[in-house]
DRENLUMLUM-995665 format. One record per atom (N, C-alpha, C): residue number from 1; atom name; residue in three letters; x, z, y. Coordinates in nm, 2 decimals, always signed. Example, Ala and Ser with C-alpha at 12.3 -4.5 7.8 and 13.67 -1.06 7.14 Angstrom:
// DRENLUMLUM-995665
+-----+-------+---------+--------+--------+--------+
: num : atomo : residuo :     c1 :     c3 :     c2 :
+-----+-------+---------+--------+--------+--------+
:   1 :     N :     ala :  +1.32 :  +0.78 :  -0.57 :
:   1 :    CA :     ala :  +1.23 :  +0.78 :  -0.45 :
:   1 :     C :     ala :  +1.32 :  +0.78 :  -0.33 :
:   2 :     N :     ser :  +1.28 :  +0.71 :  -0.22 :
:   2 :    CA :     ser :  +1.37 :  +0.71 :  -0.11 :
:   2 :     C :     ser :  +1.29 :  +0.79 :  +0.00 :
+-----+-------+---------+--------+--------+--------+
// end
This chain:
// DRENLUMLUM-995665
+-----+-------+---------+--------+--------+--------+
: num : atomo : residuo :     c1 :     c3 :     c2 :
+-----+-------+---------+--------+--------+--------+
:   1 :     N :     met :  +6.35 :  +7.31 : +17.68 :
:   1 :    CA :     met :  +6.47 :  +7.34 : +17.61 :
:   1 :     C :     met :  +6.58 :  +7.30 : +17.70 :
:   2 :     N :     lys :  +6.69 :  +7.39 : +17.69 :
:   2 :    CA :     lys :  +6.81 :  +7.37 : +17.79 :
:   2 :     C :     lys :  +6.92 :  +7.27 : +17.72 :
:   3 :     N :     his :  +6.96 :  +7.18 : +17.79 :
:   3 :    CA :     his :  +7.05 :  +7.08 : +17.74 :
:   3 :     C :     his :  +7.18 :  +7.12 : +17.80 :
:   4 :     N :     glu :  +7.30 :  +7.13 : +17.71 :
:   4 :    CA :     glu :  +7.42 :  +7.15 : +17.75 :
:   4 :     C :     glu :  +7.51 :  +7.03 : +17.70 :
:   5 :     N :     ile :  +7.53 :  +6.92 : +17.81 :
:   5 :    CA :     ile :  +7.59 :  +6.83 : +17.76 :
:   5 :     C :     ile :  +7.74 :  +6.82 : +17.77 :
:   6 :     N :     asp :  +7.80 :  +6.76 : +17.66 :
:   6 :    CA :     asp :  +7.96 :  +6.77 : +17.63 :
:   6 :     C :     asp :  +7.99 :  +6.62 : +17.63 :
:   7 :     N :     val :  +8.11 :  +6.58 : +17.70 :
:   7 :    CA :     val :  +8.14 :  +6.45 : +17.68 :
:   7 :     C :     val :  +8.29 :  +6.47 : +17.64 :
:   8 :     N :     arg :  +8.32 :  +6.39 : +17.54 :
:   8 :    CA :     arg :  +8.46 :  +6.38 : +17.48 :
:   8 :     C :     arg :  +8.51 :  +6.23 : +17.51 :
:   9 :     N :     arg :  +8.62 :  +6.23 : +17.59 :
:   9 :    CA :     arg :  +8.67 :  +6.09 : +17.61 :
:   9 :     C :     arg :  +8.78 :  +6.05 : +17.50 :
:  10 :     N :     asp :  +8.78 :  +5.93 : +17.46 :
:  10 :    CA :     asp :  +8.87 :  +5.89 : +17.35 :
:  10 :     C :     asp :  +9.00 :  +5.86 : +17.42 :
:  11 :     N :     thr :  +9.11 :  +5.87 : +17.33 :
:  11 :    CA :     thr :  +9.24 :  +5.84 : +17.38 :
:  11 :     C :     thr :  +9.29 :  +5.75 : +17.27 :
:  12 :     N :     arg :  +9.39 :  +5.67 : +17.29 :
:  12 :    CA :     arg :  +9.47 :  +5.59 : +17.16 :
:  12 :     C :     arg :  +9.61 :  +5.63 : +17.19 :
:  13 :     N :     glu :  +9.68 :  +5.63 : +17.08 :
:  13 :    CA :     glu :  +9.82 :  +5.67 : +17.10 :
:  13 :     C :     glu :  +9.91 :  +5.52 : +17.11 :
:  14 :     N :     leu :  +9.99 :  +5.53 : +17.20 :
:  14 :    CA :     leu : +10.09 :  +5.44 : +17.24 :
:  14 :     C :     leu : +10.24 :  +5.45 : +17.16 :
:  15 :     N :     pro : +10.31 :  +5.36 : +17.15 :
:  15 :    CA :     pro : +10.43 :  +5.38 : +17.08 :
:  15 :     C :     pro : +10.52 :  +5.50 : +17.14 :
:  16 :     N :     pro : +10.59 :  +5.57 : +17.08 :
:  16 :    CA :     pro : +10.68 :  +5.67 : +17.14 :
:  16 :     C :     pro : +10.78 :  +5.63 : +17.25 :
:  17 :     N :     thr : +10.82 :  +5.71 : +17.34 :
:  17 :    CA :     thr : +10.93 :  +5.67 : +17.42 :
:  17 :     C :     thr : +11.04 :  +5.66 : +17.37 :
:  18 :     N :     glu : +11.14 :  +5.61 : +17.42 :
:  18 :    CA :     glu : +11.29 :  +5.60 : +17.36 :
:  18 :     C :     glu : +11.34 :  +5.73 : +17.32 :
:  19 :     N :     asp : +11.32 :  +5.84 : +17.37 :
:  19 :    CA :     asp : +11.36 :  +5.96 : +17.34 :
:  19 :     C :     asp : +11.26 :  +6.04 : +17.25 :
:  20 :     N :     gly : +11.17 :  +5.97 : +17.19 :
:  20 :    CA :     gly : +11.09 :  +6.03 : +17.10 :
:  20 :     C :     gly : +10.96 :  +6.09 : +17.14 :
:  21 :     N :     trp : +10.93 :  +6.10 : +17.28 :
:  21 :    CA :     trp : +10.81 :  +6.18 : +17.30 :
:  21 :     C :     trp : +10.68 :  +6.09 : +17.27 :
:  22 :     N :     lys : +10.58 :  +6.14 : +17.24 :
:  22 :    CA :     lys : +10.44 :  +6.07 : +17.21 :
:  22 :     C :     lys : +10.37 :  +6.04 : +17.34 :
:  23 :     N :     gln : +10.30 :  +5.92 : +17.33 :
:  23 :    CA :     gln : +10.23 :  +5.89 : +17.46 :
:  23 :     C :     gln : +10.10 :  +5.85 : +17.42 :
:  24 :     N :     phe :  +9.99 :  +5.88 : +17.50 :
:  24 :    CA :     phe :  +9.85 :  +5.85 : +17.49 :
:  24 :     C :     phe :  +9.82 :  +5.77 : +17.60 :
:  25 :     N :     glu :  +9.70 :  +5.72 : +17.62 :
:  25 :    CA :     glu :  +9.62 :  +5.67 : +17.71 :
:  25 :     C :     glu :  +9.48 :  +5.66 : +17.70 :
:  26 :     N :     pro :  +9.40 :  +5.65 : +17.78 :
:  26 :    CA :     pro :  +9.25 :  +5.66 : +17.79 :
:  26 :     C :     pro :  +9.22 :  +5.52 : +17.71 :
:  27 :     N :     ala :  +9.13 :  +5.56 : +17.62 :
:  27 :    CA :     ala :  +9.07 :  +5.42 : +17.52 :
:  27 :     C :     ala :  +8.96 :  +5.35 : +17.62 :
:  28 :     N :     gly :  +8.89 :  +5.40 : +17.70 :
:  28 :    CA :     gly :  +8.78 :  +5.35 : +17.77 :
:  28 :     C :     gly :  +8.65 :  +5.38 : +17.71 :
:  29 :     N :     thr :  +8.64 :  +5.46 : +17.61 :
:  29 :    CA :     thr :  +8.52 :  +5.50 : +17.54 :
:  29 :     C :     thr :  +8.52 :  +5.66 : +17.55 :
:  30 :     N :     cys :  +8.40 :  +5.70 : +17.51 :
:  30 :    CA :     cys :  +8.37 :  +5.85 : +17.49 :
:  30 :     C :     cys :  +8.24 :  +5.85 : +17.41 :
:  31 :     N :     thr :  +8.22 :  +6.00 : +17.38 :
:  31 :    CA :     thr :  +8.09 :  +6.03 : +17.32 :
:  31 :     C :     thr :  +8.03 :  +6.13 : +17.39 :
:  32 :     N :     val :  +7.89 :  +6.12 : +17.41 :
:  32 :    CA :     val :  +7.81 :  +6.22 : +17.47 :
:  32 :     C :     val :  +7.74 :  +6.30 : +17.36 :
:  33 :     N :     thr :  +7.75 :  +6.44 : +17.37 :
:  33 :    CA :     thr :  +7.67 :  +6.51 : +17.27 :
:  33 :     C :     thr :  +7.61 :  +6.63 : +17.35 :
:  34 :     N :     cys :  +7.51 :  +6.67 : +17.29 :
:  34 :    CA :     cys :  +7.41 :  +6.77 : +17.35 :
:  34 :     C :     cys :  +7.38 :  +6.89 : +17.26 :
:  35 :     N :     ser :  +7.37 :  +7.00 : +17.32 :
:  35 :    CA :     ser :  +7.33 :  +7.12 : +17.23 :
:  35 :     C :     ser :  +7.21 :  +7.12 : +17.13 :
:  36 :     N :     cys :  +7.12 :  +7.03 : +17.19 :
:  36 :    CA :     cys :  +6.99 :  +7.00 : +17.10 :
:  36 :     C :     cys :  +7.02 :  +6.91 : +16.99 :
:  37 :     N :     gly :  +7.14 :  +6.85 : +16.97 :
:  37 :    CA :     gly :  +7.17 :  +6.78 : +16.86 :
:  37 :     C :     gly :  +7.20 :  +6.62 : +16.88 :
:  38 :     N :     tyr :  +7.17 :  +6.57 : +17.00 :
:  38 :    CA :     tyr :  +7.19 :  +6.46 : +17.04 :
:  38 :     C :     tyr :  +7.33 :  +6.40 : +17.04 :
:  39 :     N :     asp :  +7.35 :  +6.28 : +16.99 :
:  39 :    CA :     asp :  +7.50 :  +6.23 : +16.97 :
:  39 :     C :     asp :  +7.47 :  +6.08 : +17.02 :
:  40 :     N :     ser :  +7.56 :  +6.03 : +17.11 :
:  40 :    CA :     ser :  +7.53 :  +5.89 : +17.17 :
:  40 :     C :     ser :  +7.60 :  +5.80 : +17.08 :
:  41 :     N :     gly :  +7.70 :  +5.84 : +16.99 :
:  41 :    CA :     gly :  +7.80 :  +5.78 : +16.94 :
:  41 :     C :     gly :  +7.91 :  +5.70 : +17.04 :
:  42 :     N :     thr :  +7.99 :  +5.62 : +17.00 :
:  42 :    CA :     thr :  +8.09 :  +5.58 : +17.10 :
:  42 :     C :     thr :  +8.04 :  +5.46 : +17.20 :
:  43 :     N :     ile :  +8.06 :  +5.50 : +17.32 :
:  43 :    CA :     ile :  +8.00 :  +5.43 : +17.43 :
:  43 :     C :     ile :  +8.11 :  +5.40 : +17.54 :
:  44 :     N :     pro :  +8.10 :  +5.29 : +17.63 :
:  44 :    CA :     pro :  +8.19 :  +5.29 : +17.72 :
:  44 :     C :     pro :  +8.20 :  +5.39 : +17.83 :
:  45 :     N :     asp :  +8.31 :  +5.44 : +17.87 :
:  45 :    CA :     asp :  +8.31 :  +5.53 : +17.97 :
:  45 :     C :     asp :  +8.22 :  +5.53 : +18.09 :
:  46 :     N :     arg :  +8.20 :  +5.41 : +18.13 :
:  46 :    CA :     arg :  +8.11 :  +5.36 : +18.26 :
:  46 :     C :     arg :  +7.97 :  +5.42 : +18.26 :
:  47 :     N :     asp :  +7.91 :  +5.43 : +18.11 :
:  47 :    CA :     asp :  +7.79 :  +5.46 : +18.07 :
:  47 :     C :     asp :  +7.77 :  +5.60 : +18.06 :
:  48 :     N :     val :  +7.85 :  +5.69 : +18.07 :
:  48 :    CA :     val :  +7.83 :  +5.84 : +18.06 :
:  48 :     C :     val :  +7.73 :  +5.90 : +18.13 :
:  49 :     N :     ala :  +7.73 :  +5.87 : +18.27 :
:  49 :    CA :     ala :  +7.61 :  +5.94 : +18.36 :
:  49 :     C :     ala :  +7.48 :  +5.89 : +18.31 :
:  50 :     N :     arg :  +7.47 :  +5.74 : +18.28 :
:  50 :    CA :     arg :  +7.34 :  +5.68 : +18.25 :
:  50 :     C :     arg :  +7.29 :  +5.74 : +18.11 :
:  51 :     N :     thr :  +7.37 :  +5.75 : +18.02 :
:  51 :    CA :     thr :  +7.34 :  +5.79 : +17.89 :
:  51 :     C :     thr :  +7.29 :  +5.95 : +17.90 :
:  52 :     N :     ala :  +7.37 :  +6.04 : +17.97 :
:  52 :    CA :     ala :  +7.32 :  +6.18 : +17.97 :
:  52 :     C :     ala :  +7.19 :  +6.19 : +18.06 :
:  53 :     N :     ser :  +7.19 :  +6.10 : +18.17 :
:  53 :    CA :     ser :  +7.08 :  +6.11 : +18.24 :
:  53 :     C :     ser :  +6.94 :  +6.07 : +18.17 :
:  54 :     N :     asp :  +6.96 :  +5.97 : +18.09 :
:  54 :    CA :     asp :  +6.84 :  +5.93 : +18.01 :
:  54 :     C :     asp :  +6.81 :  +6.03 : +17.91 :
:  55 :     N :     his :  +6.90 :  +6.09 : +17.86 :
:  55 :    CA :     his :  +6.87 :  +6.21 : +17.76 :
:  55 :     C :     his :  +6.80 :  +6.31 : +17.80 :
:  56 :     N :     val :  +6.84 :  +6.37 : +17.93 :
:  56 :    CA :     val :  +6.79 :  +6.49 : +17.98 :
:  56 :     C :     val :  +6.67 :  +6.46 : +18.06 :
:  57 :     N :     gly :  +6.65 :  +6.36 : +18.10 :
:  57 :    CA :     gly :  +6.53 :  +6.31 : +18.18 :
:  57 :     C :     gly :  +6.55 :  +6.33 : +18.33 :
:  58 :     N :     phe :  +6.66 :  +6.36 : +18.40 :
:  58 :    CA :     phe :  +6.68 :  +6.35 : +18.52 :
:  58 :     C :     phe :  +6.83 :  +6.31 : +18.56 :
:  59 :     N :     asp :  +6.86 :  +6.30 : +18.67 :
:  59 :    CA :     asp :  +6.98 :  +6.22 : +18.72 :
:  59 :     C :     asp :  +7.10 :  +6.34 : +18.71 :
:  60 :     N :     val :  +7.18 :  +6.34 : +18.63 :
:  60 :    CA :     val :  +7.29 :  +6.45 : +18.58 :
:  60 :     C :     val :  +7.39 :  +6.45 : +18.71 :
:  61 :     N :     thr :  +7.41 :  +6.35 : +18.78 :
:  61 :    CA :     thr :  +7.52 :  +6.33 : +18.87 :
:  61 :     C :     thr :  +7.47 :  +6.40 : +19.02 :
:  62 :     N :     gln :  +7.33 :  +6.44 : +19.03 :
:  62 :    CA :     gln :  +7.27 :  +6.51 : +19.15 :
:  62 :     C :     gln :  +7.25 :  +6.66 : +19.13 :
:  63 :     N :     ala :  +7.26 :  +6.73 : +19.24 :
:  63 :    CA :     ala :  +7.27 :  +6.88 : +19.25 :
:  63 :     C :     ala :  +7.12 :  +6.89 : +19.23 :
:  64 :     N :     arg :  +7.09 :  +7.00 : +19.11 :
:  64 :    CA :     arg :  +6.97 :  +7.05 : +19.09 :
:  64 :     C :     arg :  +6.93 :  +7.18 : +19.17 :
:  65 :     N :     thr :  +6.82 :  +7.20 : +19.25 :
:  65 :    CA :     thr :  +6.79 :  +7.32 : +19.29 :
:  65 :     C :     thr :  +6.68 :  +7.42 : +19.22 :
:  66 :     N :     ala :  +6.61 :  +7.35 : +19.14 :
:  66 :    CA :     ala :  +6.51 :  +7.41 : +19.05 :
:  66 :     C :     ala :  +6.55 :  +7.43 : +18.91 :
:  67 :     N :     arg :  +6.50 :  +7.54 : +18.84 :
:  67 :    CA :     arg :  +6.57 :  +7.53 : +18.72 :
:  67 :     C :     arg :  +6.48 :  +7.44 : +18.60 :
:  68 :     N :     glu :  +6.56 :  +7.41 : +18.50 :
:  68 :    CA :     glu :  +6.47 :  +7.32 : +18.40 :
:  68 :     C :     glu :  +6.37 :  +7.37 : +18.34 :
+-----+-------+---------+--------+--------+--------+
// end
């Protein structure tokens, strides 16, 4: 099965600036999902590579030379 990993990083809204502009910042969390239906739920940003690698069975941060 071909796994297509998607990472969605969470943001949180800050109070608007004095001139009314909305502000956002990284929340430090994300969700890893896969085309096969896998959903990690909310995890810390620092766990993205490990979570994706554990799911697909190889280190996703390393270049692959052979097909899955």
